[in-house]
Each structure stands twice: as C-alpha cells, then as structure tokens.
C-alpha positions as CSV (number, residue, x, y, z in Angstrom):
1,M,-177.3,-27.6,-21.2
2,K,-175.3,-29.4,-24.0
3,Y,-174.4,-26.0,-25.5
4,S,-173.3,-24.6,-22.1
5,I,-171.0,-27.5,-21.5
6,L,-169.4,-27.2,-24.9
7,I,-169.0,-23.4,-24.5
8,L,-167.5,-24.0,-21.1
9,L,-165.1,-26.6,-22.4
10,A,-164.2,-24.3,-25.3
11,C,-163.4,-21.5,-22.8
12,V,-161.3,-23.8,-20.8
13,F,-159.2,-25.0,-23.7
14,F,-158.9,-21.5,-25.1
15,N,-157.7,-20.2,-21.7
16,L,-155.0,-22.9,-21.5
17,A,-153.9,-22.4,-25.0
18,C,-153.4,-18.7,-24.3
19,N,-151.6,-19.0,-21.1
20,D,-148.4,-20.8,-22.4
21,E,-145.3,-19.6,-20.7
22,V,-143.2,-17.3,-22.9
23,L,-139.5,-18.4,-22.9
24,P,-136.8,-16.2,-24.3
25,K,-134.6,-17.5,-27.0
26,P,-131.2,-19.0,-25.7
27,K,-128.1,-17.0,-26.5
28,A,-126.2,-18.4,-29.3
29,M,-123.0,-17.4,-31.1
30,M,-122.4,-17.7,-34.8
31,R,-120.4,-20.5,-35.7
32,L,-117.2,-19.6,-37.4
33,D,-115.1,-22.3,-39.1
34,Y,-111.5,-21.5,-40.3
35,P,-109.4,-23.8,-42.5
36,T,-107.1,-26.1,-40.9
37,A,-103.8,-24.2,-40.8
38,S,-101.0,-25.3,-43.2
39,Y,-97.7,-23.4,-43.0
40,I,-95.1,-22.2,-45.6
41,K,-91.6,-20.9,-45.0
42,S,-91.3,-17.2,-45.3
43,E,-88.1,-15.0,-45.3
44,T,-87.2,-11.6,-44.4
45,P,-83.7,-10.1,-44.7
46,N,-83.0,-10.9,-41.0
47,F,-85.0,-13.9,-40.0
48,V,-87.0,-16.9,-41.4
49,F,-90.4,-18.3,-40.1
50,E,-93.3,-20.3,-41.0
51,Q,-96.6,-18.6,-41.8
52,N,-100.1,-19.7,-42.5
53,N,-100.7,-20.2,-46.2
54,I,-103.9,-18.1,-46.0
55,A,-102.0,-15.0,-44.9
56,I,-100.9,-12.5,-47.6
57,V,-97.6,-10.8,-47.1
58,K,-98.0,-7.0,-47.3
59,Q,-95.7,-4.2,-46.7
60,Q,-92.5,-6.2,-46.4
61,N,-89.3,-4.2,-45.9
62,I,-86.0,-4.6,-44.0
63,N,-87.7,-3.7,-40.7
64,G,-90.6,-6.0,-40.9
65,L,-93.8,-7.0,-42.7
66,T,-97.6,-7.4,-42.3
67,L,-99.3,-10.8,-42.5
68,D,-102.8,-10.0,-43.8
69,Y,-105.8,-12.3,-43.3
70,P,-108.4,-10.9,-45.3
71,T,-111.1,-13.7,-44.7
72,I,-110.6,-13.2,-40.9
73,K,-110.3,-9.5,-41.2
74,G,-107.2,-9.4,-39.1
75,S,-103.5,-8.7,-39.4
76,I,-100.3,-9.6,-37.7
77,Y,-97.7,-7.0,-37.7
78,L,-94.0,-8.0,-37.3
79,T,-91.3,-5.5,-36.6
80,Y,-87.5,-6.2,-36.7
81,K,-84.8,-4.2,-34.8
82,P,-81.2,-4.9,-34.3
83,V,-80.3,-5.1,-30.7
84,N,-77.1,-2.7,-30.9
85,D,-76.3,-3.2,-27.2
86,D,-79.6,-1.9,-26.3
87,L,-81.7,-5.1,-25.3
88,K,-83.0,-3.5,-22.1
89,T,-84.7,-0.6,-24.0
90,L,-86.1,-3.0,-26.5
91,L,-87.6,-5.3,-23.9
92,N,-89.0,-2.3,-22.0
93,D,-90.6,-1.0,-25.1
94,A,-92.1,-4.4,-26.1
95,Q,-93.5,-4.9,-22.6
96,K,-94.8,-1.4,-22.5
97,L,-96.6,-1.8,-25.7
98,S,-98.3,-4.9,-24.4
99,Y,-99.4,-3.3,-21.2
100,E,-100.8,-0.2,-22.9
101,H,-103.9,-2.4,-23.5
102,V,-104.5,-3.0,-19.9
103,V,-107.1,-0.1,-19.8
104,K,-109.5,-2.2,-22.0
105,A,-108.3,-5.6,-21.2
106,D,-109.8,-8.0,-18.9
107,N,-106.6,-9.9,-18.4
108,I,-103.3,-10.2,-19.9
109,V,-101.4,-13.6,-19.7
110,E,-97.7,-13.8,-20.1
111,Q,-96.3,-17.0,-21.7
112,P,-92.5,-17.2,-21.9
113,F,-90.9,-18.8,-24.9
114,I,-87.4,-20.4,-24.9
115,N,-85.9,-22.3,-27.9
116,D,-82.2,-22.9,-26.9
117,D,-81.4,-24.8,-30.2
118,K,-82.3,-21.8,-32.4
119,R,-81.4,-19.1,-29.8
120,V,-85.0,-17.7,-29.8
121,F,-86.2,-16.3,-26.4
122,G,-89.3,-14.2,-25.9
123,M,-92.6,-13.6,-24.4
124,F,-96.2,-14.2,-25.7
125,Y,-98.9,-11.9,-24.4
126,E,-102.5,-13.2,-24.6
127,I,-104.9,-10.2,-24.1
128,T,-108.5,-10.9,-23.2
129,G,-111.2,-8.4,-23.3
130,N,-112.1,-5.5,-25.6
131,A,-108.6,-4.3,-26.1
132,A,-107.4,-3.1,-29.6
133,S,-104.9,-5.9,-29.8
134,Q,-105.6,-9.6,-28.8
135,S,-102.0,-10.8,-28.8
136,Q,-98.5,-9.3,-28.7
137,F,-95.1,-11.0,-28.5
138,Y,-91.3,-10.4,-28.8
139,A,-88.6,-12.7,-29.6
140,T,-84.8,-12.3,-29.5
141,D,-81.5,-13.9,-29.5
142,S,-80.4,-11.4,-26.9
143,T,-77.2,-10.3,-28.9
144,K,-78.1,-9.1,-32.4
145,N,-81.8,-9.6,-33.3
146,F,-85.2,-8.5,-31.8
147,V,-88.7,-9.1,-33.3
148,T,-92.0,-7.8,-32.1
149,G,-95.5,-8.8,-33.2
150,S,-99.0,-7.5,-32.8
151,L,-102.4,-9.0,-33.8
152,Y,-105.0,-6.4,-34.7
153,F,-108.5,-6.8,-36.3
154,Y,-110.2,-4.4,-38.9
155,A,-113.0,-3.8,-36.5
156,K,-113.9,-2.1,-33.2
157,P,-112.9,-4.6,-30.6
158,N,-115.8,-6.9,-29.2
159,Y,-114.1,-9.8,-27.7
160,D,-117.2,-12.1,-27.8
161,S,-117.4,-11.6,-31.5
162,I,-113.6,-12.0,-32.4
163,F,-112.8,-14.6,-29.9
164,P,-112.7,-17.6,-32.5
165,A,-110.6,-15.5,-35.0
166,A,-108.4,-14.4,-32.1
167,I,-107.7,-18.0,-31.0
168,Y,-106.9,-19.0,-34.6
169,L,-104.3,-16.2,-35.2
170,Q,-102.9,-16.6,-31.7
171,N,-102.1,-20.2,-32.8
172,D,-100.3,-18.7,-36.0
173,I,-98.3,-16.4,-33.8
174,R,-97.2,-19.3,-31.6
175,K,-96.1,-21.1,-34.9
176,I,-94.2,-18.0,-35.9
177,M,-92.3,-18.0,-32.6
178,E,-91.7,-21.7,-32.7
179,S,-90.4,-21.6,-36.3
180,L,-88.4,-18.4,-35.9
181,E,-84.7,-18.7,-37.1
182,W,-82.2,-15.9,-37.3
183,K,-80.1,-15.3,-40.5
184,D,-76.3,-14.6,-39.9
C-alpha cells in the first residue's frame, strides 16, 4: 500500500510538471543607441548649414554633396540648383520625387518649413513604411537658390529595423533645414 501511494503521488507530480503551459517569447527589438548629436558648420559654394559631426562629407561639388553615416549605414544626399526663373518646375520635381515612394510607403507626412529671417522656405517629407527613402526635403529662397535632400540606407528597406536610425537622421535633416543660409 505504501508503494502504491508513492507511485501514485510520483505520477501526479510528474504529470503536473509535464503539463506546463508553453508560452511564446515576447517580440522584442534590438536596442540601438546613437551618440548625442553635436553639429559643426559646413559650407558649399552656394549655401552654409550645420551637419552632425559623425557625418562624413563625400562627393562634394558645386551642385551638392553627400553626408555619409557609416556607423548608421545611411546617407543624406543634398543637391543644389539655381532657380533661374523656373521655381515651379523645381518645386514640381521635388514633390514628384517625394511621392514616387508612395507605392511602398505606408504614409507620407508633409511638414512645411518657413524661416523668414534667413529667407529659407521648404517642405520636409517624412515617409513611413518600406520605401526606399525615409525622408525627403526641399528648401529655397524662391528667387535664386533651391536645395533638395534625400535620406537613403545601404540596405533593403525594412521600416521596423531602420526606424531608430531613420528618426535619428530625420532630426539631422531638420537641423540642416533650420541652419541653412544662402551665400550671396
């Protein structure tokens, strides 16, 4: 009798131990920390702006430059064009370039930018989803100067994975727009 009670108790405990509910692991994202941005003045033949000090200037010429972020694996491309009485065409081209991403984008948010003191007027486009570019912008003084900018990463777009980097670089783009000054 003693042995049968012990065997019965062992079977009950064994059965309870084996019936634990299996729970899936919760979804998690890799934590990406980026350095606090500090900015330095950068010059081109046509405009001056502040750039993040971790960015490396590449391919600088009279028509623009590339700000490369090797640690983030992304780049901001800046292109300069003189207005030459053709502001409408430049604006249409900049808007068209931004909306070419609508096929893959979940949403495109337009954020107007106006700095009357420095005569800088423009639009910032925040693009969410698996689009090739996460941000586009243009800035102009509406008479002489026009600058466009685009953010691209070195990888196939996966918005969930690049989201922290996209936010970090979008802040840099906003700083570029806020600090932009035209050379006369």
